[in-house]
N, C-alpha and C positions, 0 to 999 in steps of 0.2 A: 462553465462546464459542471455537470453534476456527477457525483460518485456512482459507479456501478458496484453495488454491494457484493455481487457474486465474484466479480474480478478482484475486488478488494480482499475478500476472504481467501480467495485462491492465492493471492500475493502474500497475505499474512502467513498462511500455512507454508508457502514456499520459503519465506524468510526464516521461519522457525527451522526448516529442514536444511537451510543453507543453499537453496537453489537460487541462482541469480538470473537465469535466462527467462525472459518474459515470453509467454506463448502468443501474445497478441501483436498485431502490426503496430509499429511505432507511430505515435501521433494520434492514436485513437483514444476514445474515452476509456475503453477497457484497459489499454496499456497504462494510461495515466493512473487509473484506479489500482491496477495490479502493482505498479511500482510503489504507490503510497502504502499499500498493505505490506509489501515486501520489506520496505524500510522499517516498519514497526515490528514485523515478525522477526527480522534480523536483530533488532534491539532487544527483543524478548529473549532470543536465543543467546545473546551476549550477556544476559543477566541484568539488563537495564529495564526500567519500568516502561511500559507502553501505556498509551492513553486509554484505549478501549479495544475490544475485539469486534463488536457488532456495528459500530459507527466510526466514521473517520476520526482519527486522533490528531494530535498536534502536528505531525508531519503533513498530513493531508490539509489541515487548515492553513498552514504556511504556504503550501503549494497553491491552494485555491486562491489565497489572497494575491499571489503573484500573477495569477491568470486574469484577475478582474481589472 
């Protein structure tokens, strides 16, 4: 499965804002990408370092490895 950059960025922004509800249907590429971004955005909001804003970071890479 490949990342949807738009959904990832939306998720990242949602994570920074403290939003937890994904707007995409469960199990879709968009939902998976959104949750990956949300995880990293939430980490940023909590004061933790995140890997990157424009490309998938560590959380996404871990999730991607599990899917293969």
